[in-house]
C-alpha positions as CSV (number, residue, x, y, z in Angstrom):
1,X,0.0,0.0,0.0
2,X,1.2,3.5,-0.7
3,X,0.4,6.8,1.1
4,X,0.7,10.4,0.1
5,X,1.0,12.9,2.9
6,X,2.1,16.4,3.6
7,X,3.6,17.2,7.0
8,X,4.0,20.5,8.8
9,X,6.0,21.0,12.0
10,X,4.6,23.7,14.3
11,X,4.8,25.2,17.7
12,X,2.4,24.1,20.4
13,X,0.5,27.3,20.1
14,X,0.2,27.0,16.4
15,X,-0.9,23.4,16.6
16,X,-4.0,24.6,18.3
17,X,-4.4,27.4,15.7
18,X,-4.1,24.8,13.0
19,X,-6.8,22.7,14.7
20,X,-9.2,25.7,14.8
21,X,-8.3,26.6,11.2
22,X,-9.2,23.1,10.0
23,X,-12.5,23.1,11.9
24,X,-13.3,26.4,10.2
25,X,-12.5,24.9,6.8
26,X,-15.1,22.2,7.4
27,X,-13.0,19.5,9.1
28,X,-15.1,16.9,10.9
29,X,-13.7,15.3,14.1
30,X,-13.2,11.6,13.5
31,X,-13.8,10.2,17.0
32,X,-12.0,10.9,20.3
33,X,-8.3,11.7,20.5
34,X,-6.0,8.7,20.2
35,X,-3.0,7.9,22.4
36,X,-0.4,6.3,20.2
37,X,2.7,4.5,21.5
38,X,5.2,3.4,18.9
39,X,8.4,1.4,19.3
40,X,10.9,1.4,16.4
41,X,13.3,-1.5,15.9
42,X,16.6,-1.8,14.1
43,X,20.0,-3.3,14.4
44,X,22.4,-1.5,16.9
45,X,24.2,0.1,13.9
46,X,20.9,1.1,12.1
47,X,21.0,-1.2,9.1
48,X,17.3,-0.8,8.4
49,X,17.6,3.0,8.5
50,X,20.6,2.9,6.2
51,X,18.3,1.0,3.7
52,X,15.6,3.6,4.0
53,X,13.0,1.5,5.8
54,X,11.4,1.7,9.3
55,X,9.9,-1.1,11.3
56,X,7.6,-0.4,14.3
57,X,5.0,-1.6,16.7
58,X,2.1,0.8,17.5
59,X,-0.2,0.4,20.4
60,X,-3.4,2.5,20.6
61,X,-6.0,1.4,23.1
62,X,-6.3,-2.4,22.8
63,X,-5.1,-2.4,19.2
64,X,-1.6,-3.4,18.2
65,X,-0.3,-2.9,14.7
66,X,3.1,-3.9,13.2
67,X,4.1,-1.5,10.4
68,X,6.9,-1.4,7.8
69,X,7.4,1.9,5.9
70,X,9.8,3.1,3.3
71,X,11.3,6.6,3.7
72,X,9.7,7.8,0.5
73,X,10.3,10.9,-1.6
74,X,8.8,14.3,-1.9
75,X,6.3,15.1,-4.8
76,X,4.8,18.6,-5.0
77,X,5.5,19.1,-1.3
78,X,3.9,15.7,-0.2
79,X,5.8,12.6,0.8
80,X,5.0,9.4,-1.2
81,X,5.8,6.2,0.8
82,X,5.2,2.5,0.6
83,X,3.6,1.0,3.7
84,X,2.6,-2.4,5.0
85,X,0.4,-3.0,8.2
86,X,-0.6,-6.1,10.1
87,X,-2.8,-6.5,13.2
88,X,-1.0,-8.2,16.2
89,X,-2.4,-9.9,19.3
90,X,0.6,-9.0,21.4
91,X,3.2,-6.3,21.6
92,X,6.0,-8.2,19.8
93,X,7.3,-8.4,16.3
94,X,6.2,-11.2,14.0
95,X,9.1,-11.4,11.5
96,X,7.2,-13.9,9.3
97,X,4.8,-11.1,8.3
98,X,7.7,-9.5,6.4
99,X,7.9,-12.4,3.9
100,X,6.0,-10.5,1.3
101,X,7.9,-7.2,1.7
102,X,11.4,-5.9,0.7
103,X,12.7,-7.1,4.1
104,X,12.0,-10.8,3.3
105,X,15.0,-12.9,4.4
106,X,17.0,-9.8,5.3
107,X,20.0,-10.8,7.5
108,X,19.5,-7.8,9.9
109,X,16.2,-9.3,11.1
110,X,18.1,-11.6,13.4
111,X,19.7,-8.7,15.2
112,X,16.8,-6.3,15.9
113,X,16.6,-4.3,19.1
114,X,14.4,-1.4,20.3
115,X,15.9,1.9,19.2
116,X,13.5,4.7,20.3
117,X,9.8,5.4,21.1
118,X,7.3,7.9,20.0
119,X,4.5,8.7,22.4
120,X,1.8,11.2,21.4
121,X,-1.8,12.1,21.3
122,X,-3.4,12.4,17.9
123,X,-6.6,14.3,16.9
124,X,-8.0,13.4,13.6
125,X,-10.3,15.5,11.4
126,X,-11.8,14.4,8.0
127,X,-11.8,17.2,5.4
128,X,-13.7,17.1,2.1
129,X,-12.5,19.5,-0.7
130,X,-14.6,20.0,-3.8
131,X,-12.9,21.7,-6.8
132,X,-14.5,24.2,-9.2
133,X,-15.1,21.3,-11.6
134,X,-17.0,19.4,-8.9
135,X,-14.2,16.8,-8.2
136,X,-14.1,15.6,-4.6
137,X,-10.9,15.0,-2.6
138,X,-10.9,13.4,0.9
139,X,-8.1,14.4,3.2
140,X,-7.4,13.0,6.7
141,X,-5.9,15.7,9.0
142,X,-3.9,14.4,11.9
143,X,-2.6,16.7,14.7
144,X,0.1,15.1,16.8
145,X,1.4,16.3,20.2
146,X,3.9,14.3,22.3
147,X,7.5,13.3,22.5
148,X,10.2,11.2,20.7
149,X,12.5,9.5,23.2
150,X,15.5,7.2,23.6
151,X,16.9,5.9,26.9
152,X,18.9,9.1,27.3
153,X,17.0,12.0,25.7
154,X,13.7,13.2,24.3
155,X,12.4,15.9,22.0
156,X,8.9,17.4,21.5
157,X,6.7,16.1,18.7
158,X,4.3,18.8,17.2
159,X,3.0,18.0,13.7
160,X,0.1,18.5,11.4
161,X,-0.2,15.7,8.8
162,X,-2.5,16.0,5.8
163,X,-3.0,12.6,4.1
164,X,-4.7,12.0,0.8
165,X,-7.4,9.3,1.2
166,X,-8.9,9.8,-2.3
167,X,-9.0,12.3,-5.1
168,X,-6.5,14.9,-6.3
169,X,-3.1,15.0,-4.6
170,X,-2.7,18.7,-5.5
171,X,-5.6,19.4,-3.1
172,X,-3.1,18.7,-0.2
173,X,-1.0,21.6,-1.4
174,X,-4.0,23.9,-1.8
175,X,-5.3,23.2,1.7
176,X,-1.8,23.5,3.2
177,X,-1.1,26.8,1.4
178,X,-4.3,28.3,2.7
179,X,-3.6,27.2,6.2
180,X,0.0,28.4,6.4
181,X,-1.1,31.8,5.1
182,X,-2.6,32.2,8.7
183,X,-0.6,29.6,10.7
184,X,3.2,29.7,10.7
185,X,4.8,26.3,10.1
186,X,7.7,24.4,8.4
187,X,7.0,22.0,5.5
188,X,9.0,19.1,6.9
189,X,10.3,16.1,4.9
190,X,11.8,14.4,7.9
191,X,9.7,11.5,9.2
192,X,9.1,10.7,12.9
193,X,11.4,7.7,12.4
194,X,14.2,9.8,11.0
195,X,13.8,12.2,14.0
196,X,14.1,9.2,16.3
197,X,17.1,7.8,14.6
198,X,18.9,11.2,14.8
199,X,18.1,11.3,18.5
200,X,19.4,7.8,18.9
201,X,22.6,8.8,17.2
202,X,22.4,6.3,14.3
203,X,21.3,8.5,11.5
204,X,23.3,10.9,9.4
205,X,21.7,13.0,6.7
206,X,23.0,12.6,3.2
207,X,24.0,15.6,1.2
208,X,20.8,17.3,-0.2
209,X,20.2,16.4,-3.8
210,X,18.0,17.7,-6.6
211,X,17.5,21.2,-7.9
212,X,18.1,24.3,-5.9
213,X,14.5,24.3,-4.4
214,X,14.7,20.6,-3.4
215,X,18.1,21.2,-1.8
216,X,16.8,24.3,0.0
217,X,13.8,22.5,1.4
218,X,15.9,19.6,2.7
219,X,18.5,22.0,4.2
220,X,15.7,23.8,6.1
221,X,14.5,20.4,7.5
222,X,18.0,19.3,8.4
223,X,18.8,22.6,10.1
224,X,15.6,22.2,12.1
225,X,16.4,18.7,13.1
226,X,20.1,19.3,14.0
227,X,19.3,22.6,15.7
228,X,22.8,24.0,15.4
229,X,23.1,27.8,15.0
230,X,26.4,27.3,13.1
231,X,24.3,26.0,10.2
232,X,22.8,29.4,9.5
233,X,25.5,30.5,6.9
234,X,25.1,27.3,4.9
235,X,21.3,27.6,5.1
236,X,21.3,31.2,4.0
237,X,23.5,30.3,1.0
238,X,21.0,27.7,-0.1
239,X,18.2,30.2,0.4
240,X,19.8,32.8,-1.9
241,X,20.0,30.1,-4.6
242,X,16.2,30.1,-4.9
243,X,15.7,33.8,-5.4
244,X,15.2,33.6,-9.2
245,X,12.7,30.7,-8.8
246,X,10.8,32.7,-6.2
247,X,10.5,35.8,-8.5
248,X,9.5,33.6,-11.4
249,X,6.6,32.2,-9.3
250,X,5.5,35.6,-8.3
251,X,6.8,35.2,-4.7
252,X,9.5,37.8,-4.8
253,X,8.1,39.9,-2.0
254,X,7.5,36.8,0.2
255,X,11.1,35.7,-0.5
256,X,12.4,39.0,0.6
257,X,10.4,39.0,3.9
258,X,11.6,35.4,4.7
259,X,15.2,36.4,3.8
260,X,15.2,39.3,6.2
261,X,13.8,37.1,9.0
262,X,16.4,34.4,8.4
263,X,19.2,36.9,8.4
264,X,18.1,38.3,11.8
265,X,17.9,34.8,13.3
266,X,21.4,34.1,12.0
267,X,22.8,37.4,13.4
268,X,21.3,36.6,16.8
269,X,22.6,33.0,16.7
270,X,19.1,31.7,17.4
271,X,17.9,28.1,17.6
272,X,17.0,27.0,14.0
273,X,14.4,24.6,15.6
274,X,12.5,27.3,17.3
275,X,12.8,29.9,14.5
276,X,11.9,27.7,11.4
277,X,8.6,26.4,12.8
278,X,7.4,29.9,13.8
279,X,8.6,32.1,10.9
280,X,5.6,33.7,9.1
281,X,5.7,33.1,5.4
282,X,8.3,30.3,5.3
283,X,5.9,27.4,4.8
284,X,4.0,29.5,2.3
285,X,7.2,30.1,0.3
286,X,8.1,26.4,0.5
287,X,4.7,25.3,-0.8
288,X,4.7,28.0,-3.5
289,X,8.0,26.7,-4.9
290,X,7.4,23.0,-4.6
291,X,3.8,22.7,-5.8
292,X,2.2,23.5,-9.1
């Protein structure tokens, strides 16, 4: 099974603002909030992560689900991934379920250990978008609040995920662009699993690839994850590389506003993690440049 989703990282305050915005857009609460506890498994040296897959067990209420996901790639701002899910009766892995997946017979399966956990509350809203031509798109909106933790450390988890259930994938971008015009956010291509692997110290980001815009988006995400102020010069250099593209898309003024805000943050040696999720116009600029 494949999934297409768009993810925005936000502050705690803006997570609530996004919730209110989605309700105002016509989002319909899909039941009570869920408490999701996830444990990710890999070899001690992260072999599954190196091969761009994530294996986890999720517990929510009395339900236990074993999931395998590929890391995926970004298309028009959304992440496209392959995913396999199985219901389990107990909180342990059944490696036999992987026989029909890319991990079938993989030697690393004999050496799996727990690497990190994610523990968060999820609120879900269902959103129906109807185009001018009368085409209907169904979107699941998940708002997640909690933590990612290892034995030694933890970081906050604050995300809005828009997942395409049926219809036009470009509608994800339209909804997101409308929302971030009012709610600051960061379009984030780093999965929860990658965040956990970084926290566990067994993930290193590859050099950003693609055109100038794709490299810029990934450098923003990596600067947010690493949260090192000494990355500002490199990030600003990548940012200046997209100036021509921004002007060509009619976003020259927005580019200038974001540029000045990034420069101030760099001069003040501020935390990239706190700045990038709360910078007005940043996600709007990202979405303008990566979507049609």
